PDB file of N, CA, C, O and CB in Angstrom:
ATOM      1  N   UNK A   1      -5.414  26.756   7.421  1.00  0.00           N
ATOM      2  CA  UNK A   1      -5.452  26.884   5.978  1.00  0.00           C
ATOM      3  C   UNK A   1      -4.284  26.136   5.323  1.00  0.00           C
ATOM      4  O   UNK A   1      -4.458  25.514   4.276  1.00  0.00           O
ATOM      5  CB  UNK A   1      -5.428  28.356   5.584  1.00  0.00           C
ATOM      6  N   UNK A   2      -3.120  26.195   5.922  1.00  0.00           N
ATOM      7  CA  UNK A   2      -1.945  25.531   5.357  1.00  0.00           C
ATOM      8  C   UNK A   2      -2.101  24.014   5.368  1.00  0.00           C
ATOM      9  O   UNK A   2      -1.624  23.333   4.461  1.00  0.00           O
ATOM     10  CB  UNK A   2      -0.689  25.930   6.130  1.00  0.00           C
ATOM     11  N   UNK A   3      -2.765  23.486   6.388  1.00  0.00           N
ATOM     12  CA  UNK A   3      -2.970  22.035   6.457  1.00  0.00           C
ATOM     13  C   UNK A   3      -3.825  21.556   5.300  1.00  0.00           C
ATOM     14  O   UNK A   3      -3.553  20.510   4.712  1.00  0.00           O
ATOM     15  CB  UNK A   3      -3.621  21.640   7.788  1.00  0.00           C
ATOM     16  N   UNK A   4      -4.869  22.326   4.969  1.00  0.00           N
ATOM     17  CA  UNK A   4      -5.734  21.941   3.845  1.00  0.00           C
ATOM     18  C   UNK A   4      -4.945  21.916   2.544  1.00  0.00           C
ATOM     19  O   UNK A   4      -5.100  20.999   1.737  1.00  0.00           O
ATOM     20  CB  UNK A   4      -6.929  22.907   3.720  1.00  0.00           C
ATOM     21  N   UNK A   5      -4.104  22.915   2.339  1.00  0.00           N
ATOM     22  CA  UNK A   5      -3.310  22.993   1.108  1.00  0.00           C
ATOM     23  C   UNK A   5      -2.342  21.815   1.017  1.00  0.00           C
ATOM     24  O   UNK A   5      -2.168  21.239  -0.057  1.00  0.00           O
ATOM     25  CB  UNK A   5      -2.533  24.326   1.047  1.00  0.00           C
ATOM     26  N   UNK A   6      -1.708  21.454   2.141  1.00  0.00           N
ATOM     27  CA  UNK A   6      -0.796  20.309   2.146  1.00  0.00           C
ATOM     28  C   UNK A   6      -1.535  19.025   1.827  1.00  0.00           C
ATOM     29  O   UNK A   6      -1.037  18.181   1.083  1.00  0.00           O
ATOM     30  CB  UNK A   6      -0.095  20.185   3.498  1.00  0.00           C
ATOM     31  N   UNK A   7      -2.735  18.878   2.397  1.00  0.00           N
ATOM     32  CA  UNK A   7      -3.523  17.671   2.164  1.00  0.00           C
ATOM     33  C   UNK A   7      -3.907  17.560   0.686  1.00  0.00           C
ATOM     34  O   UNK A   7      -3.838  16.479   0.101  1.00  0.00           O
ATOM     35  CB  UNK A   7      -4.788  17.673   3.051  1.00  0.00           C
ATOM     36  N   UNK A   8      -4.308  18.672   0.094  1.00  0.00           N
ATOM     37  CA  UNK A   8      -4.688  18.674  -1.326  1.00  0.00           C
ATOM     38  C   UNK A   8      -3.482  18.329  -2.193  1.00  0.00           C
ATOM     39  O   UNK A   8      -3.604  17.550  -3.138  1.00  0.00           O
ATOM     40  CB  UNK A   8      -5.270  20.053  -1.739  1.00  0.00           C
ATOM     41  N   UNK A   9      -2.316  18.900  -1.880  1.00  0.00           N
ATOM     42  CA  UNK A   9      -1.101  18.590  -2.648  1.00  0.00           C
ATOM     43  C   UNK A   9      -0.724  17.117  -2.509  1.00  0.00           C
ATOM     44  O   UNK A   9      -0.302  16.489  -3.480  1.00  0.00           O
ATOM     45  CB  UNK A   9       0.069  19.478  -2.185  1.00  0.00           C
ATOM     46  N   UNK A  10      -0.875  16.562  -1.304  1.00  0.00           N
ATOM     47  CA  UNK A  10      -0.557  15.150  -1.082  1.00  0.00           C
ATOM     48  C   UNK A  10      -1.493  14.255  -1.889  1.00  0.00           C
ATOM     49  O   UNK A  10      -1.060  13.246  -2.446  1.00  0.00           O
ATOM     50  CB  UNK A  10      -0.650  14.803   0.417  1.00  0.00           C
ATOM     51  N   UNK A  11      -2.770  14.617  -1.955  1.00  0.00           N
ATOM     52  CA  UNK A  11      -3.725  13.825  -2.730  1.00  0.00           C
ATOM     53  C   UNK A  11      -3.398  13.883  -4.213  1.00  0.00           C
ATOM     54  O   UNK A  11      -3.503  12.873  -4.909  1.00  0.00           O
ATOM     55  CB  UNK A  11      -5.155  14.316  -2.488  1.00  0.00           C
ATOM     56  N   UNK A  12      -3.000  15.058  -4.708  1.00  0.00           N
ATOM     57  CA  UNK A  12      -2.631  15.183  -6.125  1.00  0.00           C
ATOM     58  C   UNK A  12      -1.388  14.362  -6.431  1.00  0.00           C
ATOM     59  O   UNK A  12      -1.321  13.696  -7.464  1.00  0.00           O
ATOM     60  CB  UNK A  12      -2.394  16.659  -6.497  1.00  0.00           C
ATOM     61  N   UNK A  13      -0.402  14.406  -5.540  1.00  0.00           N
ATOM     62  CA  UNK A  13       0.832  13.630  -5.737  1.00  0.00           C
ATOM     63  C   UNK A  13       0.525  12.138  -5.742  1.00  0.00           C
ATOM     64  O   UNK A  13       1.109  11.392  -6.529  1.00  0.00           O
ATOM     65  CB  UNK A  13       1.866  13.956  -4.635  1.00  0.00           C
ATOM     66  N   UNK A  14      -0.383  11.693  -4.875  1.00  0.00           N
ATOM     67  CA  UNK A  14      -0.775  10.287  -4.822  1.00  0.00           C
ATOM     68  C   UNK A  14      -1.458   9.870  -6.111  1.00  0.00           C
ATOM     69  O   UNK A  14      -1.230   8.766  -6.606  1.00  0.00           O
ATOM     70  CB  UNK A  14      -1.698  10.030  -3.631  1.00  0.00           C
ATOM     71  N   UNK A  15      -2.295  10.745  -6.660  1.00  0.00           N
ATOM     72  CA  UNK A  15      -3.018  10.432  -7.890  1.00  0.00           C
ATOM     73  C   UNK A  15      -2.070  10.356  -9.083  1.00  0.00           C
ATOM     74  O   UNK A  15      -2.343   9.636 -10.043  1.00  0.00           O
ATOM     75  CB  UNK A  15      -4.105  11.477  -8.149  1.00  0.00           C
ATOM     76  N   UNK A  16      -0.962  11.091  -9.033  1.00  0.00           N
ATOM     77  CA  UNK A  16      -0.022  11.112 -10.148  1.00  0.00           C
ATOM     78  C   UNK A  16       0.918   9.916 -10.149  1.00  0.00           C
ATOM     79  O   UNK A  16       1.540   9.632 -11.173  1.00  0.00           O
ATOM     80  CB  UNK A  16       0.780  12.381 -10.116  1.00  0.00           C
ATOM     81  N   UNK A  17       1.041   9.204  -9.023  1.00  0.00           N
ATOM     82  CA  UNK A  17       1.917   8.035  -8.960  1.00  0.00           C
ATOM     83  C   UNK A  17       1.404   6.959  -9.909  1.00  0.00           C
ATOM     84  O   UNK A  17       0.202   6.698  -9.955  1.00  0.00           O
ATOM     85  CB  UNK A  17       2.006   7.487  -7.514  1.00  0.00           C
ATOM     86  N   UNK A  18       2.302   6.333 -10.667  1.00  0.00           N
ATOM     87  CA  UNK A  18       1.845   5.250 -11.545  1.00  0.00           C
ATOM     88  C   UNK A  18       1.402   4.049 -10.720  1.00  0.00           C
ATOM     89  O   UNK A  18       2.045   3.701  -9.730  1.00  0.00           O
ATOM     90  CB  UNK A  18       2.960   4.837 -12.531  1.00  0.00           C
ATOM     91  N   UNK A  19       0.308   3.419 -11.126  1.00  0.00           N
ATOM     92  CA  UNK A  19      -0.191   2.238 -10.422  1.00  0.00           C
ATOM     93  C   UNK A  19       0.668   1.046 -10.802  1.00  0.00           C
ATOM     94  O   UNK A  19       0.889   0.774 -11.983  1.00  0.00           O
ATOM     95  CB  UNK A  19      -1.688   1.970 -10.755  1.00  0.00           C
ATOM     96  N   UNK A  20       1.148   0.342  -9.795  1.00  0.00           N
ATOM     97  CA  UNK A  20       1.975  -0.842  -9.987  1.00  0.00           C
ATOM     98  C   UNK A  20       1.101  -2.060  -9.744  1.00  0.00           C
ATOM     99  O   UNK A  20       0.321  -2.090  -8.792  1.00  0.00           O
ATOM    100  CB  UNK A  20       3.222  -0.836  -9.038  1.00  0.00           C
ATOM    101  N   UNK A  21       1.229  -3.066 -10.603  1.00  0.00           N
ATOM    102  CA  UNK A  21       0.501  -4.306 -10.387  1.00  0.00           C
ATOM    103  C   UNK A  21       1.216  -5.084  -9.296  1.00  0.00           C
ATOM    104  O   UNK A  21       2.365  -5.494  -9.456  1.00  0.00           O
ATOM    105  CB  UNK A  21       0.390  -5.143 -11.701  1.00  0.00           C
ATOM    106  N   UNK A  22       0.521  -5.280  -8.190  1.00  0.00           N
ATOM    107  CA  UNK A  22       1.120  -5.973  -7.049  1.00  0.00           C
ATOM    108  C   UNK A  22       1.051  -7.477  -7.260  1.00  0.00           C
ATOM    109  O   UNK A  22       0.076  -7.991  -7.809  1.00  0.00           O
ATOM    110  CB  UNK A  22       0.412  -5.581  -5.734  1.00  0.00           C
ATOM    111  N   UNK A  23       2.100  -8.185  -6.817  1.00  0.00           N
ATOM    112  CA  UNK A  23       2.128  -9.638  -6.940  1.00  0.00           C
ATOM    113  C   UNK A  23       2.720 -10.251  -5.677  1.00  0.00           C
ATOM    114  O   UNK A  23       3.287  -9.547  -4.841  1.00  0.00           O
ATOM    115  CB  UNK A  23       2.937 -10.070  -8.184  1.00  0.00           C
ATOM    116  N   UNK A  24       2.585 -11.554  -5.547  1.00  0.00           N
ATOM    117  CA  UNK A  24       3.061 -12.269  -4.361  1.00  0.00           C
ATOM    118  C   UNK A  24       4.570 -12.056  -4.207  1.00  0.00           C
ATOM    119  O   UNK A  24       5.329 -12.173  -5.169  1.00  0.00           O
ATOM    120  CB  UNK A  24       2.727 -13.791  -4.458  1.00  0.00           C
ATOM    121  N   UNK A  25       4.986 -11.742  -2.979  1.00  0.00           N
ATOM    122  CA  UNK A  25       6.399 -11.517  -2.693  1.00  0.00           C
ATOM    123  C   UNK A  25       6.791 -10.052  -2.674  1.00  0.00           C
ATOM    124  O   UNK A  25       7.866  -9.716  -2.176  1.00  0.00           O
ATOM    125  CB  UNK A  25       7.231 -12.232  -3.697  1.00  0.00           C
ATOM    126  N   UNK A  26       5.949  -9.164  -3.205  1.00  0.00           N
ATOM    127  CA  UNK A  26       6.265  -7.734  -3.184  1.00  0.00           C
ATOM    128  C   UNK A  26       6.182  -7.188  -1.772  1.00  0.00           C
ATOM    129  O   UNK A  26       5.352  -7.626  -0.975  1.00  0.00           O
ATOM    130  CB  UNK A  26       5.320  -6.957  -4.105  1.00  0.00           C
ATOM    131  N   UNK A  27       7.039  -6.235  -1.466  1.00  0.00           N
ATOM    132  CA  UNK A  27       6.989  -5.554  -0.172  1.00  0.00           C
ATOM    133  C   UNK A  27       6.084  -4.335  -0.335  1.00  0.00           C
ATOM    134  O   UNK A  27       6.262  -3.525  -1.245  1.00  0.00           O
ATOM    135  CB  UNK A  27       8.434  -5.138   0.327  1.00  0.00           C
ATOM    136  N   UNK A  28       5.121  -4.225   0.556  1.00  0.00           N
ATOM    137  CA  UNK A  28       4.112  -3.171   0.445  1.00  0.00           C
ATOM    138  C   UNK A  28       3.885  -2.517   1.810  1.00  0.00           C
ATOM    139  O   UNK A  28       4.327  -3.010   2.848  1.00  0.00           O
ATOM    140  CB  UNK A  28       2.781  -3.743  -0.109  1.00  0.00           C
ATOM    141  N   UNK A  29       3.179  -1.389   1.760  1.00  0.00           N
ATOM    142  CA  UNK A  29       2.808  -0.663   2.968  1.00  0.00           C
ATOM    143  C   UNK A  29       1.408  -0.118   2.744  1.00  0.00           C
ATOM    144  O   UNK A  29       1.054   0.268   1.630  1.00  0.00           O
ATOM    145  CB  UNK A  29       3.832   0.487   3.300  1.00  0.00           C
ATOM    146  N   UNK A  30       0.610  -0.088   3.813  1.00  0.00           N
ATOM    147  CA  UNK A  30      -0.694   0.548   3.703  1.00  0.00           C
ATOM    148  C   UNK A  30      -0.460   2.041   3.527  1.00  0.00           C
ATOM    149  O   UNK A  30       0.439   2.601   4.153  1.00  0.00           O
ATOM    150  CB  UNK A  30      -1.590   0.251   4.956  1.00  0.00           C
ATOM    151  N   UNK A  31      -1.255   2.694   2.684  1.00  0.00           N
ATOM    152  CA  UNK A  31      -1.047   4.102   2.351  1.00  0.00           C
ATOM    153  C   UNK A  31      -0.966   4.976   3.594  1.00  0.00           C
ATOM    154  O   UNK A  31      -0.146   5.892   3.647  1.00  0.00           O
ATOM    155  CB  UNK A  31      -2.161   4.595   1.450  1.00  0.00           C
ATOM    156  N   UNK A  32      -1.799   4.711   4.593  1.00  0.00           N
ATOM    157  CA  UNK A  32      -1.809   5.547   5.792  1.00  0.00           C
ATOM    158  C   UNK A  32      -0.978   4.965   6.938  1.00  0.00           C
ATOM    159  O   UNK A  32      -1.087   5.433   8.071  1.00  0.00           O
ATOM    160  CB  UNK A  32      -3.229   5.749   6.254  1.00  0.00           C
ATOM    161  N   UNK A  33      -0.157   3.961   6.663  1.00  0.00           N
ATOM    162  CA  UNK A  33       0.621   3.317   7.719  1.00  0.00           C
ATOM    163  C   UNK A  33       2.113   3.422   7.493  1.00  0.00           C
ATOM    164  O   UNK A  33       2.571   3.973   6.492  1.00  0.00           O
ATOM    165  CB  UNK A  33       0.235   1.875   7.833  1.00  0.00           C
ATOM    166  N   UNK A  34       2.872   2.880   8.449  1.00  0.00           N
ATOM    167  CA  UNK A  34       4.329   2.925   8.358  1.00  0.00           C
ATOM    168  C   UNK A  34       4.943   1.540   8.245  1.00  0.00           C
ATOM    169  O   UNK A  34       6.073   1.407   7.776  1.00  0.00           O
ATOM    170  CB  UNK A  34       4.900   3.636   9.560  1.00  0.00           C
ATOM    171  N   UNK A  35       4.223   0.507   8.664  1.00  0.00           N
ATOM    172  CA  UNK A  35       4.758  -0.854   8.661  1.00  0.00           C
ATOM    173  C   UNK A  35       4.828  -1.413   7.248  1.00  0.00           C
ATOM    174  O   UNK A  35       3.912  -1.239   6.444  1.00  0.00           O
ATOM    175  CB  UNK A  35       3.904  -1.766   9.542  1.00  0.00           C
ATOM    176  N   UNK A  36       5.930  -2.085   6.967  1.00  0.00           N
ATOM    177  CA  UNK A  36       6.132  -2.705   5.654  1.00  0.00           C
ATOM    178  C   UNK A  36       5.989  -4.208   5.808  1.00  0.00           C
ATOM    179  O   UNK A  36       6.568  -4.808   6.714  1.00  0.00           O
ATOM    180  CB  UNK A  36       7.529  -2.336   5.053  1.00  0.00           C
ATOM    181  N   UNK A  37       5.203  -4.822   4.904  1.00  0.00           N
ATOM    182  CA  UNK A  37       4.995  -6.253   4.929  1.00  0.00           C
ATOM    183  C   UNK A  37       5.181  -6.856   3.548  1.00  0.00           C
ATOM    184  O   UNK A  37       5.421  -6.148   2.570  1.00  0.00           O
ATOM    185  CB  UNK A  37       3.614  -6.575   5.462  1.00  0.00           C
ATOM    186  N   UNK A  38       5.068  -8.169   3.487  1.00  0.00           N
ATOM    187  CA  UNK A  38       5.225  -8.910   2.239  1.00  0.00           C
ATOM    188  C   UNK A  38       3.904  -9.571   1.879  1.00  0.00           C
ATOM    189  O   UNK A  38       3.227 -10.127   2.743  1.00  0.00           O
ATOM    190  CB  UNK A  38       6.353  -9.968   2.356  1.00  0.00           C
ATOM    191  N   UNK A  39       3.537  -9.509   0.602  1.00  0.00           N
ATOM    192  CA  UNK A  39       2.294 -10.136   0.151  1.00  0.00           C
ATOM    193  C   UNK A  39       2.489 -11.651   0.111  1.00  0.00           C
ATOM    194  O   UNK A  39       3.372 -12.152  -0.584  1.00  0.00           O
ATOM    195  CB  UNK A  39       1.867  -9.593  -1.252  1.00  0.00           C
ATOM    196  N   UNK A  40       1.650 -12.383   0.869  1.00  0.00           N
ATOM    197  CA  UNK A  40       1.695 -13.844   0.885  1.00  0.00           C
ATOM    198  C   UNK A  40       0.729 -14.448  -0.116  1.00  0.00           C
ATOM    199  O   UNK A  40       1.029 -15.466  -0.739  1.00  0.00           O
ATOM    200  CB  UNK A  40       1.386 -14.365   2.273  1.00  0.00           C
ATOM    201  N   UNK A  41      -0.444 -13.817  -0.275  1.00  0.00           N
ATOM    202  CA  UNK A  41      -1.489 -14.391  -1.112  1.00  0.00           C
ATOM    203  C   UNK A  41      -2.373 -13.270  -1.632  1.00  0.00           C
ATOM    204  O   UNK A  41      -2.581 -12.273  -0.941  1.00  0.00           O
ATOM    205  CB  UNK A  41      -2.325 -15.438  -0.328  1.00  0.00           C
ATOM    206  N   UNK A  42      -2.896 -13.424  -2.844  1.00  0.00           N
ATOM    207  CA  UNK A  42      -3.846 -12.470  -3.407  1.00  0.00           C
ATOM    208  C   UNK A  42      -5.085 -13.238  -3.837  1.00  0.00           C
ATOM    209  O   UNK A  42      -4.996 -14.186  -4.617  1.00  0.00           O
ATOM    210  CB  UNK A  42      -3.224 -11.683  -4.608  1.00  0.00           C
ATOM    211  N   UNK A  43      -6.249 -12.827  -3.324  1.00  0.00           N
ATOM    212  CA  UNK A  43      -7.528 -13.429  -3.687  1.00  0.00           C
ATOM    213  C   UNK A  43      -8.487 -12.314  -4.068  1.00  0.00           C
ATOM    214  O   UNK A  43      -8.753 -11.416  -3.268  1.00  0.00           O
ATOM    215  CB  UNK A  43      -8.106 -14.293  -2.521  1.00  0.00           C
ATOM    216  N   UNK A  44      -9.005 -12.371  -5.286  1.00  0.00           N
ATOM    217  CA  UNK A  44      -9.920 -11.350  -5.808  1.00  0.00           C
ATOM    218  C   UNK A  44      -9.285  -9.978  -5.653  1.00  0.00           C
ATOM    219  O   UNK A  44      -8.282  -9.701  -6.311  1.00  0.00           O
ATOM    220  CB  UNK A  44     -11.294 -11.402  -5.077  1.00  0.00           C
ATOM    221  N   UNK A  45      -9.827  -9.110  -4.808  1.00  0.00           N
ATOM    222  CA  UNK A  45      -9.301  -7.760  -4.654  1.00  0.00           C
ATOM    223  C   UNK A  45      -8.676  -7.554  -3.278  1.00  0.00           C
ATOM    224  O   UNK A  45      -8.525  -6.420  -2.824  1.00  0.00           O
ATOM    225  CB  UNK A  45     -10.404  -6.740  -4.882  1.00  0.00           C
ATOM    226  N   UNK A  46      -8.310  -8.664  -2.606  1.00  0.00           N
ATOM    227  CA  UNK A  46      -7.730  -8.602  -1.262  1.00  0.00           C
ATOM    228  C   UNK A  46      -6.366  -9.287  -1.276  1.00  0.00           C
ATOM    229  O   UNK A  46      -6.134 -10.237  -2.023  1.00  0.00           O
ATOM    230  CB  UNK A  46      -8.673  -9.268  -0.210  1.00  0.00           C
ATOM    231  N   UNK A  47      -5.475  -8.780  -0.431  1.00  0.00           N
ATOM    232  CA  UNK A  47      -4.154  -9.387  -0.290  1.00  0.00           C
ATOM    233  C   UNK A  47      -3.924  -9.755   1.166  1.00  0.00           C
ATOM    234  O   UNK A  47      -4.338  -9.031   2.071  1.00  0.00           O
ATOM    235  CB  UNK A  47      -3.043  -8.431  -0.794  1.00  0.00           C
ATOM    236  N   UNK A  48      -3.259 -10.890   1.389  1.00  0.00           N
ATOM    237  CA  UNK A  48      -2.847 -11.276   2.735  1.00  0.00           C
ATOM    238  C   UNK A  48      -1.409 -10.787   2.878  1.00  0.00           C
ATOM    239  O   UNK A  48      -0.504 -11.263   2.194  1.00  0.00           O
ATOM    240  CB  UNK A  48      -2.975 -12.852   2.981  1.00  0.00           C
ATOM    241  N   UNK A  49      -1.217  -9.818   3.791  1.00  0.00           N
ATOM    242  CA  UNK A  49       0.097  -9.204   3.976  1.00  0.00           C
ATOM    243  C   UNK A  49       0.706  -9.709   5.284  1.00  0.00           C
ATOM    244  O   UNK A  49       0.077  -9.631   6.340  1.00  0.00           O
ATOM    245  CB  UNK A  49      -0.008  -7.647   3.977  1.00  0.00           C
ATOM    246  N   UNK A  50       1.920 -10.221   5.208  1.00  0.00           N
ATOM    247  CA  UNK A  50       2.647 -10.740   6.366  1.00  0.00           C
ATOM    248  C   UNK A  50       3.564  -9.635   6.891  1.00  0.00           C
ATOM    249  O   UNK A  50       4.487  -9.199   6.204  1.00  0.00           O
ATOM    250  CB  UNK A  50       3.470 -12.029   5.995  1.00  0.00           C
ATOM    251  N   UNK A  51       3.292  -9.188   8.126  1.00  0.00           N
ATOM    252  CA  UNK A  51       4.110  -8.150   8.755  1.00  0.00           C
ATOM    253  C   UNK A  51       5.138  -8.742   9.708  1.00  0.00           C
ATOM    254  O   UNK A  51       5.713  -8.011  10.515  1.00  0.00           O
ATOM    255  CB  UNK A  51       3.225  -7.162   9.501  1.00  0.00           C
ATOM    256  N   UNK A  52       5.382 -10.028   9.639  1.00  0.00           N
ATOM    257  CA  UNK A  52       6.349 -10.678  10.519  1.00  0.00           C
ATOM    258  C   UNK A  52       5.663 -11.308  11.715  1.00  0.00           C
ATOM    259  O   UNK A  52       5.610 -12.533  11.821  1.00  0.00           O
ATOM    260  CB  UNK A  52       7.398  -9.681  10.987  1.00  0.00           C
ATOM    261  N   UNK A  53       5.138 -10.491  12.617  1.00  0.00           N
ATOM    262  CA  UNK A  53       4.485 -10.986  13.821  1.00  0.00           C
ATOM    263  C   UNK A  53       3.034 -11.355  13.536  1.00  0.00           C
ATOM    264  O   UNK A  53       2.498 -12.284  14.138  1.00  0.00           O
ATOM    265  CB  UNK A  53       4.557  -9.942  14.939  1.00  0.00           C
ATOM    266  N   UNK A  54       2.408 -10.640  12.633  1.00  0.00           N
ATOM    267  CA  UNK A  54       0.999 -10.894  12.324  1.00  0.00           C
ATOM    268  C   UNK A  54       0.752 -10.764  10.827  1.00  0.00           C
ATOM    269  O   UNK A  54       1.567 -10.200  10.099  1.00  0.00           O
ATOM    270  CB  UNK A  54       0.089  -9.924  13.100  1.00  0.00           C
ATOM    271  N   UNK A  55      -0.386 -11.296  10.376  1.00  0.00           N
ATOM    272  CA  UNK A  55      -0.804 -11.134   8.990  1.00  0.00           C
ATOM    273  C   UNK A  55      -2.109 -10.356   8.971  1.00  0.00           C
ATOM    274  O   UNK A  55      -2.841 -10.321   9.960  1.00  0.00           O
ATOM    275  CB  UNK A  55      -0.963 -12.513   8.280  1.00  0.00           C
ATOM    276  N   UNK A  56      -2.389  -9.734   7.839  1.00  0.00           N
ATOM    277  CA  UNK A  56      -3.581  -8.916   7.710  1.00  0.00           C
ATOM    278  C   UNK A  56      -4.148  -9.072   6.305  1.00  0.00           C
ATOM    279  O   UNK A  56      -3.397  -9.131   5.332  1.00  0.00           O
ATOM    280  CB  UNK A  56      -3.272  -7.435   8.018  1.00  0.00           C
ATOM    281  N   UNK A  57      -5.469  -9.140   6.202  1.00  0.00           N
ATOM    282  CA  UNK A  57      -6.133  -9.219   4.907  1.00  0.00           C
ATOM    283  C   UNK A  57      -6.583  -7.799   4.550  1.00  0.00           C
ATOM    284  O   UNK A  57      -7.411  -7.211   5.247  1.00  0.00           O
ATOM    285  CB  UNK A  57      -7.355 -10.233   4.936  1.00  0.00           C
ATOM    286  N   UNK A  58      -6.039  -7.258   3.470  1.00  0.00           N
ATOM    287  CA  UNK A  58      -6.210  -5.849   3.134  1.00  0.00           C
ATOM    288  C   UNK A  58      -6.616  -5.713   1.671  1.00  0.00           C
ATOM    289  O   UNK A  58      -6.201  -6.504   0.825  1.00  0.00           O
ATOM    290  CB  UNK A  58      -4.912  -5.057   3.414  1.00  0.00           C
ATOM    291  N   UNK A  59      -7.430  -4.704   1.383  1.00  0.00           N
ATOM    292  CA  UNK A  59      -7.810  -4.400   0.006  1.00  0.00           C
ATOM    293  C   UNK A  59      -6.583  -3.917  -0.766  1.00  0.00           C
ATOM    294  O   UNK A  59      -5.749  -3.198  -0.214  1.00  0.00           O
ATOM    295  CB  UNK A  59      -8.942  -3.333  -0.035  1.00  0.00           C
ATOM    296  N   UNK A  60      -6.467  -4.304  -2.031  1.00  0.00           N
ATOM    297  CA  UNK A  60      -5.328  -3.908  -2.849  1.00  0.00           C
ATOM    298  C   UNK A  60      -5.265  -2.393  -3.059  1.00  0.00           C
ATOM    299  O   UNK A  60      -4.183  -1.849  -3.281  1.00  0.00           O
ATOM    300  CB  UNK A  60      -5.389  -4.613  -4.191  1.00  0.00           C
ATOM    301  N   UNK A  61      -6.407  -1.706  -2.993  1.00  0.00           N
ATOM    302  CA  UNK A  61      -6.422  -0.256  -3.224  1.00  0.00           C
ATOM    303  C   UNK A  61      -5.695   0.525  -2.138  1.00  0.00           C
ATOM    304  O   UNK A  61      -5.198   1.621  -2.400  1.00  0.00           O
ATOM    305  CB  UNK A  61      -7.845   0.234  -3.320  1.00  0.00           C
ATOM    306  N   UNK A  62      -5.623  -0.021  -0.916  1.00  0.00           N
ATOM    307  CA  UNK A  62      -5.003   0.723   0.184  1.00  0.00           C
ATOM    308  C   UNK A  62      -3.528   0.367   0.364  1.00  0.00           C
ATOM    309  O   UNK A  62      -2.908   0.796   1.337  1.00  0.00           O
ATOM    310  CB  UNK A  62      -5.755   0.458   1.479  1.00  0.00           C
ATOM    311  N   UNK A  63      -2.959  -0.407  -0.554  1.00  0.00           N
ATOM    312  CA  UNK A  63      -1.562  -0.789  -0.461  1.00  0.00           C
ATOM    313  C   UNK A  63      -0.740   0.028  -1.449  1.00  0.00           C
ATOM    314  O   UNK A  63      -1.176   0.309  -2.566  1.00  0.00           O
ATOM    315  CB  UNK A  63      -1.389  -2.296  -0.722  1.00  0.00           C
ATOM    316  N   UNK A  64       0.466   0.404  -1.009  1.00  0.00           N
ATOM    317  CA  UNK A  64       1.397   1.040  -1.933  1.00  0.00           C
ATOM    318  C   UNK A  64       2.660   0.194  -2.022  1.00  0.00           C
ATOM    319  O   UNK A  64       3.126  -0.360  -1.027  1.00  0.00           O
ATOM    320  CB  UNK A  64       1.731   2.491  -1.482  1.00  0.00           C
ATOM    321  N   UNK A  65       3.196   0.106  -3.214  1.00  0.00           N
ATOM    322  CA  UNK A  65       4.369  -0.706  -3.512  1.00  0.00           C
ATOM    323  C   UNK A  65       5.613  -0.085  -2.882  1.00  0.00           C
ATOM    324  O   UNK A  65       5.814   1.127  -2.961  1.00  0.00           O
ATOM    325  CB  UNK A  65       4.554  -0.855  -5.035  1.00  0.00           C
ATOM    326  N   UNK A  66       6.450  -0.919  -2.253  1.00  0.00           N
ATOM    327  CA  UNK A  66       7.703  -0.447  -1.688  1.00  0.00           C
ATOM    328  C   UNK A  66       8.870  -0.989  -2.506  1.00  0.00           C
ATOM    329  O   UNK A  66       9.703  -0.216  -2.980  1.00  0.00           O
ATOM    330  CB  UNK A  66       7.831  -0.867  -0.207  1.00  0.00           C
ATOM    331  N   UNK A  67       8.940  -2.321  -2.680  1.00  0.00           N
ATOM    332  CA  UNK A  67       9.985  -2.917  -3.507  1.00  0.00           C
ATOM    333  C   UNK A  67       9.643  -4.367  -3.824  1.00  0.00           C
ATOM    334  O   UNK A  67       8.828  -4.985  -3.139  1.00  0.00           O
ATOM    335  CB  UNK A  67      11.352  -2.828  -2.804  1.00  0.00           C
ATOM    336  N   UNK A  68      10.274  -4.909  -4.872  1.00  0.00           N
ATOM    337  CA  UNK A  68      10.072  -6.320  -5.242  1.00  0.00           C
ATOM    338  C   UNK A  68      10.923  -7.192  -4.347  1.00  0.00           C
ATOM    339  O   UNK A  68      11.800  -6.692  -3.642  1.00  0.00           O
ATOM    340  CB  UNK A  68      10.421  -6.573  -6.738  1.00  0.00           C
ATOM    341  N   UNK A  69      10.671  -8.513  -4.368  1.00  0.00           N
ATOM    342  CA  UNK A  69      11.445  -9.419  -3.496  1.00  0.00           C
ATOM    343  C   UNK A  69      12.857  -9.598  -3.931  1.00  0.00           C
ATOM    344  O   UNK A  69      13.613 -10.328  -3.291  1.00  0.00           O
ATOM    345  CB  UNK A  69      10.801 -10.750  -3.429  1.00  0.00           C
TER     346      UNK A  69
END
């Protein structure tokens, strides 16, 4: 029961965060991940994120802003 309550609180906290417009050079993280990468390119609703060793093409909705360049 406690896990459900924590999950609901986490979802509410996520919904209350202000949406930041992501741009090239911003440091971001996937919402469910721990690795931080830099946005190299944005096309339509997808971003190419450089994690150093590899790059990944990810939807902008699943990225959270960490810091500007």
